[in-house]
C-alpha positions as CSV (number, residue, x, y, z in Angstrom):
1,Y,16.8,-16.9,-6.5
2,V,14.2,-15.9,-4.0
3,E,15.0,-18.9,-1.7
4,R,18.6,-17.8,-1.5
5,A,17.9,-14.1,-1.2
6,P,17.0,-13.9,2.5
7,A,20.2,-15.6,3.7
8,P,22.5,-12.5,3.4
9,S,20.1,-10.5,5.5
10,A,21.3,-12.4,8.6
11,T,24.7,-10.6,8.3
12,V,23.0,-7.2,8.6
13,G,20.7,-8.2,11.5
14,A,17.5,-8.6,9.6
15,R,15.3,-11.5,10.5
16,V,13.7,-13.2,7.5
17,V,12.2,-16.7,7.9
18,L,11.0,-18.1,4.5
19,T,8.2,-20.6,4.3
20,I,7.5,-22.1,0.8
21,A,4.2,-23.7,0.0
22,G,2.1,-24.6,-3.0
23,L,-1.4,-23.3,-3.5
24,D,-2.8,-26.8,-2.7
25,V,-1.8,-26.4,1.0
26,L,-2.1,-22.6,1.3
27,E,-5.5,-22.8,3.0
28,R,-4.0,-24.8,5.8
29,Y,-1.8,-21.9,7.0
30,D,-2.8,-19.3,9.6
31,F,-2.0,-16.1,7.7
32,S,-1.9,-14.2,11.0
33,K,1.5,-15.8,11.7
34,F,3.1,-14.2,8.6
35,D,4.0,-10.6,7.8
36,V,4.4,-11.0,4.0
37,I,3.0,-13.4,1.5
38,M,4.5,-13.7,-2.0
39,L,2.7,-15.1,-5.0
40,A,5.5,-15.9,-7.5
41,N,4.1,-16.9,-10.9
42,V,1.1,-18.7,-9.6
43,R,-1.9,-20.1,-11.3
44,G,-5.0,-21.7,-9.8
45,L,-6.1,-19.2,-7.2
46,T,-9.5,-20.0,-5.9
47,P,-12.2,-17.7,-4.5
48,E,-11.3,-18.9,-1.0
49,H,-7.6,-17.9,-1.7
50,G,-8.9,-14.5,-2.8
51,R,-10.9,-14.1,0.4
52,Q,-8.0,-15.2,2.6
53,L,-5.5,-12.8,0.9
54,S,-7.9,-9.9,1.0
55,G,-8.5,-10.3,4.7
56,F,-4.7,-10.7,5.3
57,V,-3.9,-7.5,3.5
58,R,-6.7,-5.4,4.9
59,R,-5.7,-6.4,8.4
60,G,-2.1,-5.2,7.9
61,G,-0.3,-7.9,5.9
62,G,2.0,-7.4,3.0
63,L,1.5,-9.1,-0.4
64,L,4.1,-9.3,-3.1
65,V,2.8,-10.5,-6.5
66,T,5.2,-11.4,-9.4
67,M,4.5,-12.5,-12.9
68,G,5.5,-15.5,-15.1
69,D,4.2,-17.9,-17.8
70,R,1.8,-19.6,-15.4
71,V,-0.1,-16.4,-14.5
72,D,-3.6,-16.2,-16.0
73,P,-4.4,-12.4,-16.1
74,G,-8.2,-13.0,-16.1
75,E,-8.0,-15.5,-13.2
76,M,-5.8,-13.2,-11.1
77,N,-7.9,-10.2,-11.8
78,E,-11.0,-12.1,-10.7
79,R,-9.5,-13.5,-7.6
80,I,-7.3,-10.7,-6.2
81,G,-7.9,-7.8,-8.6
82,V,-9.3,-5.7,-5.8
83,L,-5.9,-5.9,-4.1
84,L,-3.7,-5.1,-7.1
85,P,-2.4,-1.6,-7.9
86,R,-3.6,-2.1,-11.6
87,T,-5.6,-4.6,-13.5
88,L,-3.5,-7.1,-15.4
89,R,-4.0,-7.2,-19.2
90,T,-1.7,-9.4,-21.2
91,V,2.0,-10.4,-21.5
92,R,4.0,-8.1,-23.7
93,R,7.4,-8.9,-25.3
94,A,9.7,-5.9,-25.0
95,G,11.6,-4.4,-28.0
96,D,11.3,-4.9,-31.7
97,A,12.9,-8.0,-33.2
98,A,13.2,-6.2,-36.5
99,A,15.0,-3.2,-35.0
100,S,18.8,-2.8,-35.1
101,D,20.5,-1.7,-31.9
102,E,24.2,-2.2,-32.4
103,G,25.8,-3.6,-29.3
104,G,22.5,-3.9,-27.4
105,D,19.7,-6.3,-26.7
106,R,17.1,-5.4,-29.4
107,Q,14.4,-7.4,-27.7
108,A,14.7,-6.0,-24.1
109,A,13.6,-3.0,-22.2
110,R,15.6,-1.2,-19.5
111,L,14.6,0.2,-16.2
112,D,13.9,3.9,-16.0
113,Q,12.5,6.6,-13.7
114,L,13.5,5.1,-10.3
115,D,11.7,7.1,-7.7
116,L,14.1,7.1,-4.8
117,Q,11.8,9.3,-2.8
118,H,9.2,6.5,-2.7
119,P,9.2,4.7,0.6
120,L,9.9,1.4,-1.2
121,L,13.2,2.7,-2.5
122,S,14.0,5.2,0.2
123,G,16.8,3.0,1.5
124,F,18.7,3.3,-1.8
125,S,19.5,7.0,-1.7
126,G,23.0,8.3,-2.3
127,G,23.7,6.7,-5.6
128,R,22.9,3.1,-4.7
129,L,21.1,0.7,-7.1
130,A,24.0,1.2,-9.5
131,S,23.4,-2.1,-11.3
132,M,19.7,-1.3,-12.0
133,D,20.5,0.5,-15.3
134,K,22.0,-2.8,-16.5
135,V,18.8,-4.8,-16.0
136,R,17.2,-6.1,-19.2
137,V,13.5,-7.1,-19.3
138,R,12.4,-9.3,-22.2
139,R,8.8,-9.8,-21.2
140,Y,6.4,-8.1,-18.8
141,M,2.7,-7.9,-17.9
142,L,0.9,-5.0,-19.6
143,L,-1.5,-3.3,-17.2
144,D,-4.7,-1.4,-17.6
145,P,-4.0,2.3,-17.6
146,S,-7.4,3.1,-16.1
147,P,-7.4,6.5,-14.3
148,E,-9.2,4.8,-11.4
149,A,-6.2,2.5,-10.8
150,G,-4.7,2.8,-7.4
151,G,-1.1,2.9,-6.1
152,S,2.1,4.4,-7.3
153,V,5.0,3.3,-9.6
154,P,8.5,3.4,-8.1
155,I,10.1,1.9,-11.2
156,F,9.1,2.2,-14.9
157,L,10.5,0.6,-18.0
158,D,12.1,2.9,-20.5
159,N,9.0,2.4,-22.8
160,G,6.8,3.9,-20.2
161,A,5.3,0.7,-18.9
162,P,5.2,0.2,-15.1
163,Y,7.7,-2.3,-13.8
164,L,7.3,-2.2,-10.0
165,L,4.1,-0.8,-8.4
166,A,3.0,-0.3,-4.8
167,R,-0.3,0.2,-3.1
168,S,-1.6,0.7,0.4
169,L,-5.0,-0.9,1.2
170,E,-6.6,-0.2,4.5
171,Q,-3.9,-1.4,7.0
172,G,-1.8,-3.4,4.5
173,R,0.4,-3.0,1.5
174,V,0.7,-4.7,-1.9
175,V,3.6,-4.7,-4.4
176,L,3.3,-5.9,-7.9
177,L,6.3,-6.8,-10.1
178,T,5.3,-7.0,-13.7
179,S,8.1,-9.3,-14.6
180,T,9.6,-12.4,-13.0
181,V,11.9,-13.1,-10.0
182,D,13.8,-15.7,-12.0
183,R,15.6,-15.3,-15.4
184,D,12.6,-16.3,-17.5
185,W,11.5,-12.8,-18.4
186,G,14.6,-10.7,-17.5
187,D,17.9,-10.7,-15.7
188,L,17.2,-8.7,-12.6
189,P,17.9,-11.8,-10.3
190,I,21.5,-11.9,-11.4
191,R,22.2,-8.2,-10.8
192,P,23.9,-7.2,-7.5
193,D,20.9,-5.0,-6.6
194,F,18.4,-7.9,-6.7
195,V,19.0,-9.0,-3.1
196,P,18.9,-5.6,-1.5
197,L,15.9,-4.6,-3.5
198,L,14.1,-7.8,-2.4
199,H,15.0,-7.1,1.2
200,Q,13.8,-3.5,0.9
201,T,10.5,-4.7,-0.6
202,V,9.9,-7.2,2.1
203,G,10.7,-4.6,4.7
204,Y,8.3,-2.1,3.1
205,L,5.5,-4.7,3.0
206,A,6.2,-5.7,6.6
207,R,6.5,-2.0,7.6
208,T,9.9,-2.5,9.1
209,T,11.6,0.0,6.8
């Protein structure tokens, strides 16, 4: 889904060049040549990765972190916890399997409280993001609600849990999606708003929007 998402941006004049790499070769890249780095369901971050990413963000880079079944919350907190808007806690399954919700998905949460005044979503004013109320999230990463946590929450789940978070850190920005960018934990990638939301997020992180 993410690999195909940048393609439509060419029709609106945006320039998105996607480079895909595994963690085993990440250290070979010169981070200064990139505007945004995305960690999509990664496991195996090393202390060196953490130092590289911290320097990248603090010098003005954008970091997008998304969840999945390979993410180890303890490992990610240890390696890049100082960059994240909140501390990761544990994976939570949405809904109640014993509940009865006629005509609905009893094991899914919905998106709620979209802050269209937030810079990350400011491009969606005027009633856009119409398909977001149809998104269903089956699993998400529960976060530490510590009052010292940084950042803001442009999108919540209807159970009050954060879904999309953003944080500025020195010269850079970090965005955390508590679910996945594939269909493993929810159906956001098949909704019409997925591509524009991803473009907007990348633009926010790169400071082009």
